[in-house]
N, C-alpha and C positions, 0 to 999 in steps of 0.2 A: 504492499499498500504505501510505503515511505519512497520507493525507487519512481513510483507511477508518478506520486505528485512531485516527486524533483523534475524530470522528465516529460511529463506532459504537461498539457495545453491546458492554462486555467483560462477560469468564465470569471468576469462580472457579470452579477446575476441582479436587476431593480429588486428591491425590497420594497413592500407596501407598509406603514405602520399595523399594527398588530399580527405582523407574521410571525408563524410562528417558525424557529430557525430548527430545529429535529424533526418537523412537517417536510420542511422545505429541502434540508439533506437528501432526505425518506426519497422524494417527489427526484431527484435531478438525480443523487447517485444510488442511490439503492435502501431498503429498511435495515441490510444489512449492515451499510458505512454508518448511518445515522446511532448506533451500538457499540462500534469496535472502534477499531486503530485510527478511521479517517475520522473521528470527531474529533480529537485533538488537534489534527491538520490543521483541519478548518479554523478552529479555535483560533488555534498559532497568529494564522494567516490575514482574521479577522482581529484582530487585538487593540487595532485601532478604532473600533465602531462602541462607543462611549458604551450602548445598551448590553453588549455581547461580557465590556470587559469588570458590569456592574454585576454578573451575575444570572441577568434577565434573557430568557430564553421567550420572550416573547415583547418582538420592537416596540417601543415607543413613538419612533418616527422613521420617515421613509429612510430608506439607507442603499446604499452599492455593497455589496458582499461578495466578497472574493472565494470562487472554489477551487480552489486546487485540482487538481485533473484524479479523478477518479475512475474506477474498476465496477461501473456499476453491476449491482447484485443485491437480490432481494434477498429475504430467509425465506427458508422450506418449512414442513412441516415435516416433523421427523422422530423416530421414538428412541428409547434408553435405556436401558437397563439394571434394573434397583437393584442393591444387595443391601443387604443386611445394615447398613450406615449410610450409606450415599446414595445418590445417582451417579454413575457413569459414561462418564464422557471422551474416553478411548476412543469407540468407534461408533457412530451416529449410523440409523438404518432411518434414510429419504420415504416417509411416506404419503397419502394424499389422501381426499374423501374416501375412495373407492375400498382404501385398506382400510381407514379405520371402522368403515360400516361393513365391513366383513367382518371387522374386530369385535362385532356386538354382534354380530348375527344377522345383522339388518332389523333388529330392532326399535333400530333409530333412523330418522333421514339421512340425505350425506351431507355434510358443512353445508353448500352453501345454501341447503334448505332449511338449518335448522334455526329455531330462532335464538338469539341473543344471549339468552338464559339458562338454554344445553349444557350443560356442563359433558363431560366422560370420562373413561379411562380405560386405554385399550389391554385387551390383556394380554400375554406372555406369547400370542401363537402370531404377534401381528409384527413380529423379529426373529430372525435367528438366531442364535446362542453367540453371545458377544462376549470378547474377552477384558476380561479384565485389568485394567489399568494399572501403571502405579502412578501417584498424585506427579512425580517427577514429568510424566511426560504431558497432563492436561491441569496442572496443578491451579490455576487461577480460575480454572471453569470446575471445578470437582466441587460442588454443592450440598452440602450435609442437609442432614431432615430440617436443624432448627430454624436457618433458613427458610424452607419452607412452610413453615407452621408459623413463620412470623405472618405482622398484618398487613395484607394489601387492601390497598384502597379495593371497594367493594365497587368503583365502578373500571376500574379494570378490568378482575374478575368476570365480570357481566359481559366483557366481552370475548368472551372464550376462545376457539381454536380460531378467529379473524382476527386476534389482538397479533397476531405474527406478522399479518400484509399492511400493517403499517407501522408507522413510529412519527411520535407527536411528543407534547409537553406534559400531554398526561401522565406520562410516565414517572417525571418527576415529581407528580402527588406525593409519592410513598417514600416517607423520610429518610430511608434509608438510601433511597439513590437521590433524591435531593443535596444529603450531603455528601453523595461518592461525588455527581457532578462539581460541587463545588472543588474537591479535591481533584478533578480533573480539569476544571480552567484553570485554577490559580497554577498546575506546574503546568499548561499549556501556554498561558501567559509568557511563561518566563523560556522560552524555546524556542527553538528556530521550526518553521512547519514544515522541513523538509528530515528533520532528526528526532528519533522520540528516546530520550536515557530512560535509563532502567525503570526507575519511579514513576515515569509518565505511563511506559507499559503494565506495570502493575496497576496502576492509579485502571486502564482502559478495562483490562482484563476484568479486573473489579464492579465496574459498570456492568458489561456484557454481561458478568456471575448475576447481578442485581437483573436485568434485563430476563436475562433466562427465567427467572424465581416467575418474573411475573408471567412470564411466559408459561411453564409448567400452573401456576393456580389457576391461567385461566382457561388452561383447556384440558385442564381433569376436573374428575369429579371431587365437589371438597368433602374432601378425607383428612385420615389422620395419616401423614404421608411415613412415618415411624415406626407403623403397623405393618405396611404392604411387604406381600412377600415376597421373599427372596427369589431374583430371576422375573420379576412382574415388569413388565414396559412402561414407560409416562411417556405420554404426548409431552414435545416439545420442539425446538427449531436449530433449526440445522445451519449452516451458509451454503447456498447453491454452488453445486462443481458444476467445472466448464470453461469453458472460451468468456473473453473480455476482450472490450475495444476499448484502446488508449491512443487516443490522436497527442499526438508528440509534437511539441515545440518545432518553430520555423526553425529550420539551420540543424535541427535534431540532425545527428548520423545514426542510420536504423536501425543497423548494425550493431556499433556500438551501445545502445540501450536497448537490445535486445539481449546484447550479452547480460549490460548490468541488472536489467529486469529478471532473466534468467538463474544469476548468481544470488536473488533472493528472492526467488521462490521456496517453497516448500522441499525436500528433497527426492519426495516422490513425482515430482514435475517431472516428464522427460523430456518434452523441445516450447520451445515458443517459436511461432511462427505467424507471417503478416499478411494478410487478410487483404488486398483489393481488387479494386475491378470488377467488380458485382456486375454484372450483364443480365440486364431480364432476358426473360422469354417473354414476349411479347404474340399477342395471335396475330395471324392473318384474316382481312375479312376475303370471300369467296369471290372468286374474280373467274373469268373465262383463259387465264393464262394457262400455259405450260406447269401440268402436275397438281392441278386444281383435279376438284372429285363434286359427285354431287350427291347430298343428303340421302338416307335411309329413309324405309318408310314409316310416313308416322305412325307412333306407340310402337315402333321396333328400334326406332334408333333417337339416340343414344341406347338406351335402356329397352328387355323387349317387355313391354308396362304390364300382359297380359300373364305372364310367365311370373316376374316377380310377384304380381297378385296373389298366385294362385299359390306361388313356396311360404307368401307371407299369412294367406289362411290355412293352412295346413300345418304350420308351426303356431300361430291361433289357437287351433284346437285341437292341439296337445299338450297347450300351455304351455310352451317353452317358445316366446315371442323374441327377436332378436335382441340383447343384449347391446346400446350403445354408449360408446364414451363420447368420450368428446375432442373434437378434430381443431386442430389449430389452422388457420390458413395465412401464413404470409404472403402479403398481395399489395395491390395497392388499395385497398379501405375501399369505404362503404360511405354514401352519401349522408351525410351528417341530417340527423333529424327523420331518417326516413325509416328509422326500424319499425318494425310492424305495419309498413307498405304493404299493400297488394304486391306480390305472394310471398315477400320474408315477413312471417307473423314472425312476431314478440318472443314467443315461445322458443325460435329455433337457436336463439344468442343466448350463451354463458354472459351473464355481464361479471365487470371489474370489477372485484373486491373493494376500489376506491371509488365509489360511487358521491362520496362528499363532495366535491370538487363542482364546483359550479361549472366551470367550461369544461366538465370532460361526459363523453356521451355514453352511456352508464352501460350499453347495451352492447358499446365498441372500444377496441382494443390501439392503446400506438404507446411508442417507448421516444416519439419526439418530445423534445418542452419547450413551449410551451405543446398541449396536445392535438395533433393535425390526425385526422380520419383521414379524410379525400379530399385530393384535387382536382377539383371541378373542370378547372380553363385546361388543365393539362391536356399533352397527346396521350392517350393509351389510359385514361385516367378508367376508365371502366371493365379493364383488365380484372381487376380483382370483382365484382360482380357476376361477371360471366361466371368466374372460377366459382364461387360462390355456389350459383345456383345450380351447378357442376355439382358438387361436392354435399348438395341437398336432392338430388335425383332428378334433376334436369326440370326444362319448362312446363310441360309435361304433366311429371309426375307432383311438381308444383301445384299444378292448375285445378290438376282434380283432385287434392287432400286428401287421399284416401291413408298414406303412407300410416301417417304420425298414429292410427287406430290400431296400426297393428306393430307397434314395436316399442319396446322399452324403454324409454327416456324417464332422470329425472334430472328436469331444467334442463337448460338450454344445449346445446349437443355442436353448437361451433361458437370458437374461440373465431372470433374476425381480426388479423392484427395487419394496420396500417405497417407493412415494412417498407417507404421509398416517401424520396422527398422530392421537392423541385429543382428541376436544374435551369440554369439557361438555355435561351429558345424554347420557350413553352414543352418544356422535356419532362421525363418523370426516371428517377435514378433508386436505385437499390442500399436502402439504408444499409450499413453495413451492421452496427448496432443491432437492427431491429434482427439481423440474420446470426448474429453470435448466440444471442439470445435465446431465438429459437431450438438451435442445433446442441445448445448449451442443456435448454430447460431452465435456463436463469429467468424472472420472471414472469415467470407465468401462473404464478402469487397460491391461490388451490385451486384451479383447474384442474380437474382428473385428467390432464393430455393424452389421449392413448395413438393417435397421430396428427403428424408433422408435413403439409403441404406445401413444398418449394415448385420456383417454377423459376430458375437461375441458375447464372455459372459464376465463377469467377477465378480468378490469377490466383495463386500462390508464391512468395518469395521467401527460401526459408534460408534460415545461416548454417547451421551447422549441422538437421536433419530435417524431413517431413515434421513438422508439426503430427503430432500424434492425435488424430480427429478420431480416432478410435475409442479415446475415452470418450467422449460426449454420447456414442453409442451406447457402450457399456456402464455408463447411467445411469442412459435410461432403456431401459429392456422391455418396458412396456409398451414404448413409443414402436410403431413404426410410420417410420421415413420414406414417403413416398414425394420423388423425386420427378420433374418431367425430362425424358431424356435431351426434346432439345430441337431445334429446327434447324440446323445447320447441314443438312444432308450429309451429315457425316461419321466415324466412328467414333465411339463417345472414349476412345483410349487418351490420356490424358485431358479432360474434359469434366472439373468438378465442379459440383458433387455425383454427376453425371455417371462415373468413374464406380461409385459406393457402393452399386448397387450389385448386380446375379451373386455372386458365391461373395464377393469380396467383403460386404456386411452381414451379417444375417437379417437386420430391423431395418434394412433399407432395401426399398422396392425402386428400383426405374423402372419407368414408363415412355415408349414410343409410340407413335401415332399409326393410327390405321383405319380408312373409308372405309365404307359403309357395305364393301364386299370382299371383309377382311382382308384388305387386298395392305401391304406396308406404303405409308406416304411418302413418298418421293425425299421430301424436305426434313421427314423426321431422321433424327440422330440412331444410329443404328449399332447391335455390337453382342454377336455369338454368347460371349463371355458374360457383359455386365446391364443389356439391357434386360431383363426380366421378364417384361410380354408386352404387348400391346394391346392399348385400349380407342375406342373412337375418337378421335381427334382431327378427322379430315371433315367440313362442312358439318360443323355439332351446329345444333341450334340452342340458343342459351338468352342470355336479358342481358341491357345495355342500359345505362341511364341518360335520360335526356334531359341537360337541365335546360331545355327551352322547352319544353312539355313536362317538365319536373315530373315523367312518367318511367315508369321503367320499361321496356321495347323489346322485343323478340329483334332477334340480329344470330346471323348463320357466321358462326367464326373455327377455324382452323388454326390448327397448332396443340405441341404436344405438352401446351399451359390448359391444356381442355382435355387429354386423356387421364393427366394426372389424379387430378379432384374426382374423377368416375371410380379409379382406384382409392381414395381415399374414403371415399360414399361407401363403399367396400365394407373398408377396413372399420370405418366407424363402428359398422353392423357388426359386426362379426368380432364383438369384447367377449364374447363369452369364452376364448382362447385371451388369458391376461399377457400374454407375451409376444413383441409383437413379431417376433420369429413366424409364430404360429401362424397368425393369419396371413405373412407372406407366403408362405407354405401354403395356405388355406384356399390365396387368388392361386397361383402359378398353379397349382393342383387340379381347379376344376373352370379352368381354361378354356376354351375352344379350338381346338387343333387349327393351324392352316399353315400350309405346305408357302405360301409365300414368305413364311415368316419362319423360316429356316434358316438364313442364313444373315438374317436381320435380329433373332431376340435369342436368349438360352431356354423359353420354354418353346418355342414356334407357338403360340397361344394365342389367342384376346382373351381380354378377361371378358368374363361371363357372370356375371351380377346375381342372376336370379339362383344358378347351380353354387353358387359359391356360398348362399345365405341359406343354402338348403343343408346345411350339415348333421341334420338328426337321420336324413333318409339315403339310400341308395337311387343319383335320379341317374336313367337312362333316358336314352336319346335316342329317337329310332333313326331306322333311313331314312327316312323325310326329314330330321329336326326336332320333329315333337321331341319334345318331354316329357315327363314320367318319374313321377315318386313312388317308391315301395321299400322293398323289402330281397338284397340278392340271395341265392341257399348256398352257401359254399361247397362245395362237391370236393371229397378226399380223393388225395394223390396226383392233383393235377400243379402243372409246374405252368410259368410264362417267365419269359425271356431267361430259362434255365432257373429260375427259382422257384421253390415252391408259394404253388398259388392258394395263399392264406390270409383272413383277413386281419388286416393290422400290420399287412406287407406293402398295401397295392395302395394308390390313392385314386387313380384312374386308370384308364385303357380308351384308345381311340384310332379310326381306322382311317389311314391313313389314303394319298393316292394310287398306293401304287397293292396292286393285289396280295392280300393274307402280310401284308407286312404294317404292324400297328406300334401306337406310339405312346409307352407304357410311364405315368408317372410314379415310382419305388420310393415310399420311406426310406431315409435312413436315420439308424442310429436311434438315440433319445426321441422322443415325442415332445416333449418340450422346446428343443432345439428348433425344430421346424424345418431338420432338415431333406430335400426331395433329390432322388435324380432323374432325369429326364433319358430314356435311351430307348430305342426302337427295335425291335425285332419280330421276324416273322414266322407264326402262325405253325406249331406243327400240324398235320394230314389231322383234322377229325377234334384240334385239342379246342377248348372253352365253344365245342359247336352247340354243344345244350349245358346253358346256365336256368337253374333254377326263379323266378325271377316273381313274384307277387304283389301288384297293385297297391298304392293306399289309396283307398274308398273312404269315402265321408259316414259318421256313425252315428247314431245319439250323443253317443258319448267322448264323440272325436274323430279321433283317424283307428280304421281296422284293415286286414290285409285281404285283397280279391283274390279269387280261386288262380291255382296255382298256373304259371306258363312256359312254356321252354323258347328261350330266346338262342338266336345263332352271331356268337360277337361279330361274324363277316355281314348281317344284314345289317346291323347297327353302326349307329352316330362312335356314339361312345358308353362308355359306363364308365363315374363319376360315383367315388364309393363315400357310403355316410364316415363324417369326419366327429363325429360326435355321436354316437351309434346310440349313445345310453341315457339320451334327452327323447329316443321312443321309445318304447318298451312294447311292440302291439304282442 
């Protein structure tokens, strides 16, 4: 933090009288910095301000405050293991609203829906066993139970887990916190902004410890902490992992600065990298030029709505509607004040936890300071509107409006993040801060993100070695990052982040674009190794914002930007699989084979959303493509591709254009890792020529199995096997 303040470009921020300096730090640098080592750096830099020198945290006069460079970081919810004497901080486990809800066995609503008076304490099952650590590692952070049992102002306690999402002067209503702040201020005024002596470090740690106590008291039910069973897990807060952006002072040598910051990082940090020149993948309007295509049939393009409804109604009948997560869309934003305007129902959007600022849009997210949600007059400003419409299933599905009665949602499930900034010449460019925060999981607040949709590319300049981006994804295993392959008509090798797809990262899905006849779009980037799958992206109907008529209007556009959100839509409805890698595997192994994708994608498949969501059923596509749901009978003694043909080993088998040759998806390794293998094999004479099948038919109490049939794989298009068979036991 000190190295960043020394090397980074400071900002001068005007603040009006009655401004809360702790809240300003939280807004501009994140909640973590309002309570940790940045706080004394800020106080030192503003030693000349009369209010701050006197100990006030609420300004009495207008002022211009100095904000040394900071690495923007918000706090996040976490769990910590309790021993018989203290809470152990050596190893925290990040947690989410969904995890906390599971810990309570779904007896309470999720965090976002909880009234402020609700209290809880999570059970030991919410976290893996944590090693005890000696006080030498985190001595300043070890909180004894005597601290927890001290009186904390009721106003703070009533905030519940939401207390972690903000930081302001209310925190020093606590007499202990007030006294510690005074010590911190005294030390800060006596030192330089870019250095911290040992006493100041201890005072900073003590202030953070008190803030941690407040988090725990607010986030857990009122209890005698000294009587907690050993091994219980207490809900607390943690410093969010990941990468952070720093704008260097003018004239600073980039590599020299990187080395200095690298030296200041914890020993676990493996590399430092510079991200630069982010390039968006905007859409292309439909035209008569070479390489264009025509839209598909209504209600079948980009999603077959009749098939989707069949699947969702079948799941509703068996009481297993798809469970949604929350999808983060990093794009050009959404028109301010238009949430709730048809067809964008307010219920789609997950509100920002910081809704107390009148400048903020409650249902829209931004990293810009002051907040900015939409650049209406800029070129391509409506790109994010088109992406959002497809992430919600497309224009026809939005118009029909029946989806929301067939899925299990818990509050809004879209987090729409403005990730662009205005450039000269009426252009828009990617906001690097928004990208790094989206990749690393910082700044998500209390949103239980399960998918991230990105349509951009960027260059990387490294120093000693390439940045360890794997850490971002390893820290966010619950998330599936969906990446647009790009519209350069090139191989994605060397194009980041598209090259993170394929087998490179288990929870990154790179999506190329196809036309309505399942042909690969000529302008879509391609790779047999790194582009996972194709999805509708050529002549796709979506929506745009007309600033003149002040209405959302239909438009037909092309680009991998629109392929990605369709895959994100599927991922968002597959939250029954908690790991991003599992959702990726299901999307790939349920796709529809296309020979035109053999040399352009890893799977040779096109996204098939209805089949992807039919996880409780075996799905048969007949020779004419008709979809049927039911149950396959597994006969013993058969093999496929020289592997025993047994349930659980195979995900899918599809007919190819070559007689008796089939494209097979086989599951590899532990199920939770989601590894699948794509291969071709020629069927032996008579092999799989008699497959038992019973179709699912409606009954008074749900679904039942119809009469037994015998199917010949050579007369079918495909069989996709159930991936969550236990959801339906006919």
